[in-house]
PQR file with spaces between the fields and no chain letter, atoms N, CA, C, O and H, PARSE charges and radii, in Angstrom:
ATOM       1  N    MET     1     120.224  -89.639  163.178 -0.4000 1.5000
ATOM       2  CA   MET     1     121.239  -90.642  163.453 -0.0000 2.0000
ATOM       3  C    MET     1     120.555  -91.971  163.745  0.5500 1.7000
ATOM       4  O    MET     1     119.615  -92.051  164.536 -0.5500 1.4000
ATOM       5  N    GLN     2     121.041  -92.982  163.103 -0.4000 1.5000
ATOM       6  CA   GLN     2     120.529  -94.341  163.263 -0.0000 2.0000
ATOM       7  C    GLN     2     121.094  -94.953  164.554  0.5500 1.7000
ATOM       8  O    GLN     2     122.225  -94.655  164.936 -0.5500 1.4000
ATOM       9  H    GLN     2     121.804  -92.918  162.460  0.4000 1.0000
ATOM      10  N    GLU     3     120.319  -95.795  165.214 -0.4000 1.5000
ATOM      11  CA   GLU     3     120.789  -96.514  166.398 -0.0000 2.0000
ATOM      12  C    GLU     3     120.651  -98.001  166.150  0.5500 1.7000
ATOM      13  O    GLU     3     119.660  -98.459  165.580 -0.5500 1.4000
ATOM      14  H    GLU     3     119.400  -96.038  164.904  0.4000 1.0000
ATOM      15  N    ILE     4     121.650  -98.752  166.582 -0.4000 1.5000
ATOM      16  CA   ILE     4     121.639 -100.206  166.432 -0.0000 2.0000
ATOM      17  C    ILE     4     121.944 -100.821  167.786  0.5500 1.7000
ATOM      18  O    ILE     4     122.920 -100.445  168.435 -0.5500 1.4000
ATOM      19  H    ILE     4     122.455  -98.381  167.045  0.4000 1.0000
ATOM      20  N    ALA     5     121.121 -101.760  168.215 -0.4000 1.5000
ATOM      21  CA   ALA     5     121.356 -102.484  169.467 -0.0000 2.0000
ATOM      22  C    ALA     5     122.074 -103.785  169.149  0.5500 1.7000
ATOM      23  O    ALA     5     121.724 -104.483  168.196 -0.5500 1.4000
ATOM      24  H    ALA     5     120.328 -102.065  167.688  0.4000 1.0000
ATOM      25  N    ILE     6     123.080 -104.105  169.954 -0.4000 1.5000
ATOM      26  CA   ILE     6     123.789 -105.373  169.770 -0.0000 2.0000
ATOM      27  C    ILE     6     123.539 -106.264  170.985  0.5500 1.7000
ATOM      28  O    ILE     6     123.243 -105.778  172.077 -0.5500 1.4000
ATOM      29  H    ILE     6     123.363 -103.539  170.728  0.4000 1.0000
ATOM      30  N    HIS     7     123.661 -107.557  170.778 -0.4000 1.5000
ATOM      31  CA   HIS     7     123.373 -108.533  171.831 -0.0000 2.0000
ATOM      32  C    HIS     7     124.641 -109.045  172.496  0.5500 1.7000
ATOM      33  O    HIS     7     124.577 -109.880  173.399 -0.5500 1.4000
ATOM      34  H    HIS     7     123.901 -107.951  169.891  0.4000 1.0000
ATOM      35  N    THR     8     125.785 -108.554  172.058 -0.4000 1.5000
ATOM      36  CA   THR     8     127.067 -109.011  172.572 -0.0000 2.0000
ATOM      37  C    THR     8     127.820 -107.824  173.171  0.5500 1.7000
ATOM      38  O    THR     8     127.352 -106.687  173.105 -0.5500 1.4000
ATOM      39  H    THR     8     125.836 -107.875  171.325  0.4000 1.0000
ATOM      40  N    GLU     9     128.978 -108.090  173.750 -0.4000 1.5000
ATOM      41  CA   GLU     9     129.775 -107.030  174.370 -0.0000 2.0000
ATOM      42  C    GLU     9     130.244 -106.008  173.343  0.5500 1.7000
ATOM      43  O    GLU     9     130.309 -104.814  173.636 -0.5500 1.4000
ATOM      44  H    GLU     9     129.359 -109.014  173.804  0.4000 1.0000
ATOM      45  N    TYR    10     130.572 -106.475  172.131 -0.4000 1.5000
ATOM      46  CA   TYR    10     131.046 -105.609  171.063 -0.0000 2.0000
ATOM      47  C    TYR    10     130.699 -106.227  169.716  0.5500 1.7000
ATOM      48  O    TYR    10     130.250 -107.370  169.648 -0.5500 1.4000
ATOM      49  H    TYR    10     130.520 -107.445  171.892  0.4000 1.0000
ATOM      50  N    ILE    11     130.911 -105.461  168.636 -0.4000 1.5000
ATOM      51  CA   ILE    11     130.732 -105.963  167.280 -0.0000 2.0000
ATOM      52  C    ILE    11     131.903 -105.442  166.451  0.5500 1.7000
ATOM      53  O    ILE    11     132.375 -104.326  166.667 -0.5500 1.4000
ATOM      54  H    ILE    11     131.277 -104.532  168.691  0.4000 1.0000
ATOM      55  N    GLN    12     132.365 -106.247  165.510 -0.4000 1.5000
ATOM      56  CA   GLN    12     133.462 -105.812  164.659 -0.0000 2.0000
ATOM      57  C    GLN    12     132.951 -104.762  163.680  0.5500 1.7000
ATOM      58  O    GLN    12     131.808 -104.824  163.226 -0.5500 1.4000
ATOM      59  H    GLN    12     131.981 -107.154  165.335  0.4000 1.0000
ATOM      60  N    LEU    13     133.806 -103.803  163.363 -0.4000 1.5000
ATOM      61  CA   LEU    13     133.418 -102.677  162.518 -0.0000 2.0000
ATOM      62  C    LEU    13     132.843 -103.131  161.179  0.5500 1.7000
ATOM      63  O    LEU    13     131.795 -102.637  160.762 -0.5500 1.4000
ATOM      64  H    LEU    13     134.734 -103.753  163.731  0.4000 1.0000
ATOM      65  N    ASN    14     133.507 -104.056  160.504 -0.4000 1.5000
ATOM      66  CA   ASN    14     133.008 -104.487  159.189 -0.0000 2.0000
ATOM      67  C    ASN    14     131.650 -105.177  159.303  0.5500 1.7000
ATOM      68  O    ASN    14     130.819 -105.056  158.403 -0.5500 1.4000
ATOM      69  H    ASN    14     134.358 -104.457  160.843  0.4000 1.0000
ATOM      70  N    GLN    15     131.416 -105.893  160.392 -0.4000 1.5000
ATOM      71  CA   GLN    15     130.113 -106.537  160.603 -0.0000 2.0000
ATOM      72  C    GLN    15     129.031 -105.494  160.876  0.5500 1.7000
ATOM      73  O    GLN    15     127.894 -105.636  160.427 -0.5500 1.4000
ATOM      74  H    GLN    15     132.091 -105.991  161.124  0.4000 1.0000
ATOM      75  N    LEU    16     129.390 -104.456  161.608 -0.4000 1.5000
ATOM      76  CA   LEU    16     128.435 -103.399  161.940 -0.0000 2.0000
ATOM      77  C    LEU    16     127.984 -102.646  160.697  0.5500 1.7000
ATOM      78  O    LEU    16     126.800 -102.349  160.542 -0.5500 1.4000
ATOM      79  H    LEU    16     130.314 -104.341  161.973  0.4000 1.0000
ATOM      80  N    ILE    17     128.924 -102.338  159.816 -0.4000 1.5000
ATOM      81  CA   ILE    17     128.581 -101.627  158.584 -0.0000 2.0000
ATOM      82  C    ILE    17     127.613 -102.451  157.740  0.5500 1.7000
ATOM      83  O    ILE    17     126.682 -101.916  157.138 -0.5500 1.4000
ATOM      84  H    ILE    17     129.887 -102.579  159.942  0.4000 1.0000
ATOM      85  N    LYS    18     127.847 -103.746  157.707 -0.4000 1.5000
ATOM      86  CA   LYS    18     126.955 -104.643  156.960 -0.0000 2.0000
ATOM      87  C    LYS    18     125.588 -104.729  157.651  0.5500 1.7000
ATOM      88  O    LYS    18     124.554 -104.658  156.988 -0.5500 1.4000
ATOM      89  H    LYS    18     128.603 -104.180  158.195  0.4000 1.0000
ATOM      90  N    LEU    19     125.585 -104.882  158.972 -0.4000 1.5000
ATOM      91  CA   LEU    19     124.341 -104.966  159.741 -0.0000 2.0000
ATOM      92  C    LEU    19     123.493 -103.710  159.577  0.5500 1.7000
ATOM      93  O    LEU    19     122.265 -103.789  159.523 -0.5500 1.4000
ATOM      94  H    LEU    19     126.425 -104.940  159.510  0.4000 1.0000
ATOM      95  N    ALA    20     124.144 -102.557  159.498 -0.4000 1.5000
ATOM      96  CA   ALA    20     123.431 -101.289  159.355 -0.0000 2.0000
ATOM      97  C    ALA    20     122.808 -101.134  157.972  0.5500 1.7000
ATOM      98  O    ALA    20     121.978 -100.251  157.758 -0.5500 1.4000
ATOM      99  H    ALA    20     125.141 -102.493  159.542  0.4000 1.0000
ATOM     100  N    GLY    21     123.208 -101.997  157.028 -0.4000 1.5000
ATOM     101  CA   GLY    21     122.657 -101.923  155.680 -0.0000 2.0000
ATOM     102  C    GLY    21     123.341 -100.891  154.808  0.5500 1.7000
ATOM     103  O    GLY    21     122.818 -100.534  153.752 -0.5500 1.4000
ATOM     104  H    GLY    21     123.882 -102.715  157.202  0.4000 1.0000
ATOM     105  N    TRP    22     124.507 -100.402  155.230 -0.4000 1.5000
ATOM     106  CA   TRP    22     125.230  -99.399  154.463 -0.0000 2.0000
ATOM     107  C    TRP    22     125.892 -100.006  153.243  0.5500 1.7000
ATOM     108  O    TRP    22     126.143  -99.312  152.258 -0.5500 1.4000
ATOM     109  H    TRP    22     124.931 -100.692  156.087  0.4000 1.0000
ATOM     110  N    VAL    23     126.181 -101.310  153.304 -0.4000 1.5000
ATOM     111  CA   VAL    23     126.772 -102.044  152.188 -0.0000 2.0000
ATOM     112  C    VAL    23     126.036 -103.356  152.042  0.5500 1.7000
ATOM     113  O    VAL    23     125.314 -103.770  152.949 -0.5500 1.4000
ATOM     114  H    VAL    23     125.977 -101.874  154.105  0.4000 1.0000
ATOM     115  N    GLU    24     126.211 -104.015  150.905 -0.4000 1.5000
ATOM     116  CA   GLU    24     125.507 -105.270  150.666 -0.0000 2.0000
ATOM     117  C    GLU    24     126.232 -106.490  151.188  0.5500 1.7000
ATOM     118  O    GLU    24     125.601 -107.497  151.508 -0.5500 1.4000
ATOM     119  H    GLU    24     126.798 -103.679  150.168  0.4000 1.0000
ATOM     120  N    ASN    25     127.575 -106.415  151.282 -0.4000 1.5000
ATOM     121  CA   ASN    25     128.306 -107.603  151.725 -0.0000 2.0000
ATOM     122  C    ASN    25     129.589 -107.207  152.440  0.5500 1.7000
ATOM     123  O    ASN    25     129.953 -106.032  152.495 -0.5500 1.4000
ATOM     124  H    ASN    25     128.088 -105.597  151.022  0.4000 1.0000
ATOM     125  N    GLY    26     130.265 -108.208  152.986 -0.4000 1.5000
ATOM     126  CA   GLY    26     131.476 -107.977  153.761 -0.0000 2.0000
ATOM     127  C    GLY    26     132.616 -107.387  152.957  0.5500 1.7000
ATOM     128  O    GLY    26     133.387 -106.581  153.477 -0.5500 1.4000
ATOM     129  H    GLY    26     129.969 -109.162  152.942  0.4000 1.0000
ATOM     130  N    SER    27     132.735 -107.777  151.691 -0.4000 1.5000
ATOM     131  CA   SER    27     133.838 -107.239  150.890 -0.0000 2.0000
ATOM     132  C    SER    27     133.644 -105.738  150.634  0.5500 1.7000
ATOM     133  O    SER    27     134.622 -104.992  150.583 -0.5500 1.4000
ATOM     134  H    SER    27     132.108 -108.431  151.268  0.4000 1.0000
ATOM     135  N    GLU    28     132.411 -105.298  150.476 -0.4000 1.5000
ATOM     136  CA   GLU    28     132.142 -103.867  150.323 -0.0000 2.0000
ATOM     137  C    GLU    28     132.454 -103.122  151.617  0.5500 1.7000
ATOM     138  O    GLU    28     132.994 -102.016  151.593 -0.5500 1.4000
ATOM     139  H    GLU    28     131.617 -105.905  150.518  0.4000 1.0000
ATOM     140  N    ALA    29     132.110 -103.736  152.739 -0.4000 1.5000
ATOM     141  CA   ALA    29     132.409 -103.123  154.040 -0.0000 2.0000
ATOM     142  C    ALA    29     133.915 -102.957  154.202  0.5500 1.7000
ATOM     143  O    ALA    29     134.387 -101.894  154.604 -0.5500 1.4000
ATOM     144  H    ALA    29     131.672 -104.634  152.759  0.4000 1.0000
ATOM     145  N    ASN    30     134.668 -104.009  153.889 -0.4000 1.5000
ATOM     146  CA   ASN    30     136.119 -103.945  154.009 -0.0000 2.0000
ATOM     147  C    ASN    30     136.709 -102.889  153.082  0.5500 1.7000
ATOM     148  O    ASN    30     137.645 -102.184  153.459 -0.5500 1.4000
ATOM     149  H    ASN    30     134.284 -104.873  153.562  0.4000 1.0000
ATOM     150  N    ALA    31     136.171 -102.779  151.882 -0.4000 1.5000
ATOM     151  CA   ALA    31     136.669 -101.794  150.916 -0.0000 2.0000
ATOM     152  C    ALA    31     136.441 -100.369  151.431  0.5500 1.7000
ATOM     153  O    ALA    31     137.327  -99.522  151.318 -0.5500 1.4000
ATOM     154  H    ALA    31     135.411 -103.352  151.576  0.4000 1.0000
ATOM     155  N    CYS    32     135.270 -100.103  151.989 -0.4000 1.5000
ATOM     156  CA   CYS    32     134.977  -98.771  152.534 -0.0000 2.0000
ATOM     157  C    CYS    32     135.956  -98.415  153.651  0.5500 1.7000
ATOM     158  O    CYS    32     136.427  -97.282  153.739 -0.5500 1.4000
ATOM     159  H    CYS    32     134.550 -100.791  152.080  0.4000 1.0000
ATOM     160  N    ILE    33     136.252  -99.390  154.495 -0.4000 1.5000
ATOM     161  CA   ILE    33     137.179  -99.159  155.604 -0.0000 2.0000
ATOM     162  C    ILE    33     138.588  -98.919  155.064  0.5500 1.7000
ATOM     163  O    ILE    33     139.265  -97.980  155.485 -0.5500 1.4000
ATOM     164  H    ILE    33     135.869 -100.311  154.424  0.4000 1.0000
ATOM     165  N    GLU    34     139.025  -99.760  154.141 -0.4000 1.5000
ATOM     166  CA   GLU    34     140.368  -99.630  153.563 -0.0000 2.0000
ATOM     167  C    GLU    34     140.564  -98.296  152.855  0.5500 1.7000
ATOM     168  O    GLU    34     141.670  -97.754  152.850 -0.5500 1.4000
ATOM     169  H    GLU    34     138.475 -100.522  153.800  0.4000 1.0000
ATOM     170  N    GLU    35     139.506  -97.764  152.259 -0.4000 1.5000
ATOM     171  CA   GLU    35     139.582  -96.496  151.536 -0.0000 2.0000
ATOM     172  C    GLU    35     139.537  -95.284  152.465  0.5500 1.7000
ATOM     173  O    GLU    35     139.645  -94.145  152.010 -0.5500 1.4000
ATOM     174  H    GLU    35     138.609  -98.204  152.262  0.4000 1.0000
ATOM     175  N    GLY    36     139.378  -95.531  153.764 -0.4000 1.5000
ATOM     176  CA   GLY    36     139.368  -94.432  154.730 -0.0000 2.0000
ATOM     177  C    GLY    36     138.063  -93.676  154.787  0.5500 1.7000
ATOM     178  O    GLY    36     138.038  -92.517  155.201 -0.5500 1.4000
ATOM     179  H    GLY    36     139.291  -96.456  154.133  0.4000 1.0000
ATOM     180  N    LEU    37     136.969  -94.312  154.376 -0.4000 1.5000
ATOM     181  CA   LEU    37     135.666  -93.644  154.358 -0.0000 2.0000
ATOM     182  C    LEU    37     134.916  -93.745  155.682  0.5500 1.7000
ATOM     183  O    LEU    37     133.906  -93.068  155.873 -0.5500 1.4000
ATOM     184  H    LEU    37     136.989  -95.254  154.040  0.4000 1.0000
ATOM     185  N    VAL    38     135.401  -94.583  156.596 -0.4000 1.5000
ATOM     186  CA   VAL    38     134.677  -94.854  157.838 -0.0000 2.0000
ATOM     187  C    VAL    38     135.362  -94.156  159.009  0.5500 1.7000
ATOM     188  O    VAL    38     136.584  -94.189  159.148 -0.5500 1.4000
ATOM     189  H    VAL    38     136.221  -95.133  156.440  0.4000 1.0000
ATOM     190  N    GLN    39     134.546  -93.529  159.843 -0.4000 1.5000
ATOM     191  CA   GLN    39     135.054  -92.883  161.043 -0.0000 2.0000
ATOM     192  C    GLN    39     134.402  -93.495  162.274  0.5500 1.7000
ATOM     193  O    GLN    39     133.215  -93.821  162.273 -0.5500 1.4000
ATOM     194  H    GLN    39     133.553  -93.503  159.730  0.4000 1.0000
ATOM     195  N    VAL    40     135.202  -93.643  163.321 -0.4000 1.5000
ATOM     196  CA   VAL    40     134.712  -94.111  164.614 -0.0000 2.0000
ATOM     197  C    VAL    40     135.006  -93.003  165.616  0.5500 1.7000
ATOM     198  O    VAL    40     136.159  -92.615  165.809 -0.5500 1.4000
ATOM     199  H    VAL    40     136.166  -93.379  163.322  0.4000 1.0000
ATOM     200  N    ASN    41     133.971  -92.507  166.239 -0.4000 1.5000
ATOM     201  CA   ASN    41     134.088  -91.391  167.191 -0.0000 2.0000
ATOM     202  C    ASN    41     134.866  -90.221  166.582  0.5500 1.7000
ATOM     203  O    ASN    41     135.690  -89.597  167.250 -0.5500 1.4000
ATOM     204  H    ASN    41     133.035  -92.822  166.083  0.4000 1.0000
ATOM     205  N    GLY    42     134.593  -89.934  165.309 -0.4000 1.5000
ATOM     206  CA   GLY    42     135.175  -88.788  164.647 -0.0000 2.0000
ATOM     207  C    GLY    42     136.572  -88.981  164.077  0.5500 1.7000
ATOM     208  O    GLY    42     137.138  -88.048  163.508 -0.5500 1.4000
ATOM     209  H    GLY    42     133.923  -90.441  164.766  0.4000 1.0000
ATOM     210  N    GLN    43     137.138  -90.179  164.220 -0.4000 1.5000
ATOM     211  CA   GLN    43     138.484  -90.459  163.726 -0.0000 2.0000
ATOM     212  C    GLN    43     138.418  -91.513  162.616  0.5500 1.7000
ATOM     213  O    GLN    43     137.695  -92.502  162.737 -0.5500 1.4000
ATOM     214  H    GLN    43     136.678  -90.937  164.683  0.4000 1.0000
ATOM     215  N    THR    44     139.174  -91.298  161.536 -0.4000 1.5000
ATOM     216  CA   THR    44     139.219  -92.285  160.455 -0.0000 2.0000
ATOM     217  C    THR    44     139.740  -93.603  161.007  0.5500 1.7000
ATOM     218  O    THR    44     140.752  -93.643  161.707 -0.5500 1.4000
ATOM     219  H    THR    44     139.761  -90.495  161.438  0.4000 1.0000
ATOM     220  N    GLU    45     139.037  -94.675  160.684 -0.4000 1.5000
ATOM     221  CA   GLU    45     139.398  -96.006  161.181 -0.0000 2.0000
ATOM     222  C    GLU    45     139.704  -96.923  160.009  0.5500 1.7000
ATOM     223  O    GLU    45     138.879  -97.083  159.110 -0.5500 1.4000
ATOM     224  H    GLU    45     138.215  -94.643  160.115  0.4000 1.0000
ATOM     225  N    LEU    46     140.887  -97.526  160.014 -0.4000 1.5000
ATOM     226  CA   LEU    46     141.310  -98.414  158.931 -0.0000 2.0000
ATOM     227  C    LEU    46     141.332  -99.881  159.346  0.5500 1.7000
ATOM     228  O    LEU    46     141.604 -100.747  158.516 -0.5500 1.4000
ATOM     229  H    LEU    46     141.558  -97.396  160.744  0.4000 1.0000
ATOM     230  N    ARG    47     141.049 -100.176  160.615 -0.4000 1.5000
ATOM     231  CA   ARG    47     141.042 -101.563  161.087 -0.0000 2.0000
ATOM     232  C    ARG    47     139.658 -102.167  160.863  0.5500 1.7000
ATOM     233  O    ARG    47     138.677 -101.739  161.472 -0.5500 1.4000
ATOM     234  H    ARG    47     140.828  -99.472  161.290  0.4000 1.0000
ATOM     235  N    LYS    48     139.591 -103.150  159.998 -0.4000 1.5000
ATOM     236  CA   LYS    48     138.306 -103.763  159.633 -0.0000 2.0000
ATOM     237  C    LYS    48     137.636 -104.448  160.814  0.5500 1.7000
ATOM     238  O    LYS    48     136.411 -104.436  160.936 -0.5500 1.4000
ATOM     239  H    LYS    48     140.388 -103.498  159.503  0.4000 1.0000
ATOM     240  N    ARG    49     138.429 -105.032  161.666 -0.4000 1.5000
ATOM     241  CA   ARG    49     137.870 -105.794  162.794 -0.0000 2.0000
ATOM     242  C    ARG    49     137.959 -105.045  164.114  0.5500 1.7000
ATOM     243  O    ARG    49     137.941 -105.653  165.184 -0.5500 1.4000
ATOM     244  H    ARG    49     139.424 -105.042  161.568  0.4000 1.0000
ATOM     245  N    ASN    50     138.057 -103.727  164.033 -0.4000 1.5000
ATOM     246  CA   ASN    50     138.078 -102.916  165.246 -0.0000 2.0000
ATOM     247  C    ASN    50     136.828 -103.216  166.065  0.5500 1.7000
ATOM     248  O    ASN    50     135.730 -103.300  165.514 -0.5500 1.4000
ATOM     249  H    ASN    50     138.072 -103.233  163.164  0.4000 1.0000
ATOM     250  N    LYS    51     136.985 -103.376  167.354 -0.4000 1.5000
ATOM     251  CA   LYS    51     135.855 -103.688  168.228 -0.0000 2.0000
ATOM     252  C    LYS    51     135.066 -102.414  168.515  0.5500 1.7000
ATOM     253  O    LYS    51     135.613 -101.424  169.001 -0.5500 1.4000
ATOM     254  H    LYS    51     137.877 -103.308  167.802  0.4000 1.0000
ATOM     255  N    ILE    52     133.791 -102.456  168.212 -0.4000 1.5000
ATOM     256  CA   ILE    52     132.896 -101.321  168.446 -0.0000 2.0000
ATOM     257  C    ILE    52     131.998 -101.675  169.632  0.5500 1.7000
ATOM     258  O    ILE    52     131.257 -102.658  169.596 -0.5500 1.4000
ATOM     259  H    ILE    52     133.346 -103.260  167.818  0.4000 1.0000
ATOM     260  N    TYR    53     132.078 -100.867  170.665 -0.4000 1.5000
ATOM     261  CA   TYR    53     131.328 -101.094  171.902 -0.0000 2.0000
ATOM     262  C    TYR    53     130.146 -100.136  171.989  0.5500 1.7000
ATOM     263  O    TYR    53     130.137  -99.101  171.323 -0.5500 1.4000
ATOM     264  H    TYR    53     132.679 -100.068  170.694  0.4000 1.0000
ATOM     265  N    PRO    54     129.146 -100.475  172.807 -0.5600 1.5000
ATOM     266  CA   PRO    54     128.019  -99.565  172.996  0.2800 2.0000
ATOM     267  C    PRO    54     128.497  -98.171  173.392  0.5500 1.7000
ATOM     268  O    PRO    54     129.416  -98.023  174.198 -0.5500 1.4000
ATOM     269  N    GLY    55     127.866  -97.160  172.819 -0.4000 1.5000
ATOM     270  CA   GLY    55     128.211  -95.769  173.075 -0.0000 2.0000
ATOM     271  C    GLY    55     129.117  -95.166  172.021  0.5500 1.7000
ATOM     272  O    GLY    55     129.253  -93.945  171.943 -0.5500 1.4000
ATOM     273  H    GLY    55     127.119  -97.280  172.165  0.4000 1.0000
ATOM     274  N    MET    56     129.741  -96.012  171.205 -0.4000 1.5000
ATOM     275  CA   MET    56     130.619  -95.501  170.151 -0.0000 2.0000
ATOM     276  C    MET    56     129.784  -95.063  168.958  0.5500 1.7000
ATOM     277  O    MET    56     128.716  -95.615  168.696 -0.5500 1.4000
ATOM     278  H    MET    56     129.630  -97.004  171.268  0.4000 1.0000
ATOM     279  N    GLN    57     130.285  -94.058  168.234 -0.4000 1.5000
ATOM     280  CA   GLN    57     129.599  -93.566  167.050 -0.0000 2.0000
ATOM     281  C    GLN    57     130.410  -93.894  165.813  0.5500 1.7000
ATOM     282  O    GLN    57     131.629  -93.730  165.791 -0.5500 1.4000
ATOM     283  H    GLN    57     131.153  -93.609  168.446  0.4000 1.0000
ATOM     284  N    VAL    58     129.720  -94.358  164.787 -0.4000 1.5000
ATOM     285  CA   VAL    58     130.358  -94.745  163.526 -0.0000 2.0000
ATOM     286  C    VAL    58     129.675  -93.977  162.408  0.5500 1.7000
ATOM     287  O    VAL    58     128.450  -93.867  162.376 -0.5500 1.4000
ATOM     288  H    VAL    58     128.729  -94.492  164.805  0.4000 1.0000
ATOM     289  N    SER    59     130.476  -93.446  161.491 -0.4000 1.5000
ATOM     290  CA   SER    59     129.910  -92.754  160.339 -0.0000 2.0000
ATOM     291  C    SER    59     130.680  -93.154  159.093  0.5500 1.7000
ATOM     292  O    SER    59     131.823  -93.604  159.161 -0.5500 1.4000
ATOM     293  H    SER    59     131.472  -93.535  161.518  0.4000 1.0000
ATOM     294  N    ILE    60     130.021  -92.977  157.949 -0.4000 1.5000
ATOM     295  CA   ILE    60     130.643  -93.300  156.671 -0.0000 2.0000
ATOM     296  C    ILE    60     130.463  -92.097  155.761  0.5500 1.7000
ATOM     297  O    ILE    60     129.343  -91.640  155.534 -0.5500 1.4000
ATOM     298  H    ILE    60     129.092  -92.612  157.893  0.4000 1.0000
ATOM     299  N    GLU    61     131.561  -91.593  155.247 -0.4000 1.5000
ATOM     300  CA   GLU    61     131.543  -90.340  154.484 -0.0000 2.0000
ATOM     301  C    GLU    61     130.743  -90.425  153.196  0.5500 1.7000
ATOM     302  O    GLU    61     129.949  -89.534  152.896 -0.5500 1.4000
ATOM     303  H    GLU    61     132.471  -91.964  155.432  0.4000 1.0000
ATOM     304  N    SER    62     130.946  -91.483  152.440 -0.4000 1.5000
ATOM     305  CA   SER    62     130.337  -91.550  151.112 -0.0000 2.0000
ATOM     306  C    SER    62     128.812  -91.567  151.168  0.5500 1.7000
ATOM     307  O    SER    62     128.158  -91.172  150.203 -0.5500 1.4000
ATOM     308  H    SER    62     131.591  -92.207  152.684  0.4000 1.0000
ATOM     309  N    GLU    63     128.247  -92.010  152.261 -0.4000 1.5000
ATOM     310  CA   GLU    63     126.795  -92.105  152.391 -0.0000 2.0000
ATOM     311  C    GLU    63     126.236  -91.057  153.346  0.5500 1.7000
ATOM     312  O    GLU    63     125.019  -90.911  153.462 -0.5500 1.4000
ATOM     313  H    GLU    63     128.778  -92.331  153.045  0.4000 1.0000
ATOM     314  N    ASP    64     127.115  -90.327  154.030 -0.4000 1.5000
ATOM     315  CA   ASP    64     126.711  -89.341  155.020 -0.0000 2.0000
ATOM     316  C    ASP    64     125.760  -89.962  156.035  0.5500 1.7000
ATOM     317  O    ASP    64     124.738  -89.372  156.387 -0.5500 1.4000
ATOM     318  H    ASP    64     128.104  -90.446  153.936  0.4000 1.0000
ATOM     319  N    LEU    65     126.107  -91.154  156.500 -0.4000 1.5000
ATOM     320  CA   LEU    65     125.307  -91.868  157.483 -0.0000 2.0000
ATOM     321  C    LEU    65     126.066  -91.924  158.796  0.5500 1.7000
ATOM     322  O    LEU    65     127.296  -91.904  158.813 -0.5500 1.4000
ATOM     323  H    LEU    65     126.938  -91.633  156.214  0.4000 1.0000
ATOM     324  N    ALA    66     125.327  -91.995  159.896 -0.4000 1.5000
ATOM     325  CA   ALA    66     125.951  -92.128  161.208 -0.0000 2.0000
ATOM     326  C    ALA    66     125.080  -93.014  162.080  0.5500 1.7000
ATOM     327  O    ALA    66     123.861  -93.055  161.911 -0.5500 1.4000
ATOM     328  H    ALA    66     124.328  -92.011  159.882  0.4000 1.0000
ATOM     329  N    LEU    67     125.706  -93.726  163.016 -0.4000 1.5000
ATOM     330  CA   LEU    67     124.937  -94.549  163.942 -0.0000 2.0000
ATOM     331  C    LEU    67     125.618  -94.576  165.281  0.5500 1.7000
ATOM     332  O    LEU    67     126.815  -94.315  165.405 -0.5500 1.4000
ATOM     333  H    LEU    67     126.696  -93.692  163.153  0.4000 1.0000
ATOM     334  N    THR    68     124.829  -94.899  166.282 -0.4000 1.5000
ATOM     335  CA   THR    68     125.331  -95.103  167.636 -0.0000 2.0000
ATOM     336  C    THR    68     124.991  -96.532  168.010  0.5500 1.7000
ATOM     337  O    THR    68     123.874  -96.994  167.774 -0.5500 1.4000
ATOM     338  H    THR    68     123.857  -95.111  166.181  0.4000 1.0000
ATOM     339  N    VAL    69     125.952  -97.232  168.593 -0.4000 1.5000
ATOM     340  CA   VAL    69     125.742  -98.609  169.037 -0.0000 2.0000
ATOM     341  C    VAL    69     125.198  -98.576  170.448  0.5500 1.7000
ATOM     342  O    VAL    69     125.736  -97.889  171.316 -0.5500 1.4000
ATOM     343  H    VAL    69     126.859  -96.857  168.784  0.4000 1.0000
ATOM     344  N    LEU    70     124.133  -99.319  170.674 -0.4000 1.5000
ATOM     345  CA   LEU    70     123.500  -99.417  171.980 -0.0000 2.0000
ATOM     346  C    LEU    70     123.572 -100.847  172.478  0.5500 1.7000
ATOM     347  O    LEU    70     123.529 -101.791  171.689 -0.5500 1.4000
ATOM     348  H    LEU    70     123.696  -99.877  169.969  0.4000 1.0000
ATOM     349  N    ALA    71     123.682 -101.006  173.788 -0.4000 1.5000
ATOM     350  CA   ALA    71     123.575 -102.335  174.365 -0.0000 2.0000
ATOM     351  C    ALA    71     122.109 -102.699  174.419  0.5500 1.7000
ATOM     352  O    ALA    71     121.257 -101.835  174.628 -0.5500 1.4000
ATOM     353  H    ALA    71     123.716 -100.240  174.429  0.4000 1.0000
ATOM     354  N    GLU    72     121.811 -103.964  174.234 -0.4000 1.5000
ATOM     355  CA   GLU    72     120.420 -104.407  174.300 -0.0000 2.0000
ATOM     356  C    GLU    72     119.950 -104.322  175.740  0.5500 1.7000
ATOM     357  O    GLU    72     120.635 -104.783  176.653 -0.5500 1.4000
ATOM     358  H    GLU    72     122.503 -104.666  174.065  0.4000 1.0000
ATOM     359  N    LEU    73     118.794 -103.739  175.938 -0.4000 1.5000
ATOM     360  CA   LEU    73     118.225 -103.669  177.280 -0.0000 2.0000
ATOM     361  C    LEU    73     117.678 -105.029  177.674  0.5500 1.7000
ATOM     362  O    LEU    73     117.036 -105.706  176.872 -0.5500 1.4000
ATOM     363  H    LEU    73     118.238 -103.365  175.196  0.4000 1.0000
ATOM     364  N    LYS    74     117.933 -105.423  178.907 -0.4000 1.5000
ATOM     365  CA   LYS    74     117.465 -106.744  179.371 -0.0000 2.0000
ATOM     366  C    LYS    74     116.336 -106.583  180.337  0.5500 1.7000
ATOM     367  O    LYS    74     115.807 -107.575  180.839 -0.5500 1.4000
ATOM     368  H    LYS    74     118.454 -104.873  179.560  0.4000 1.0000
């Protein structure tokens, strides 16, 4: 499982998918979400701008990838 640290309180789902390198651009990220391929904490998520907070898990079916969001240690 991949881990990604963020520097803010949360990150939008479509931005996270792009940051993780699962897609090349924002339109691909939005398409994956719209098609129901993305899960947040085991539930299909269709909201592109859903706020993802540290500790949440995100996975994408078509790539069989998963990640956990971590807060940046200070």
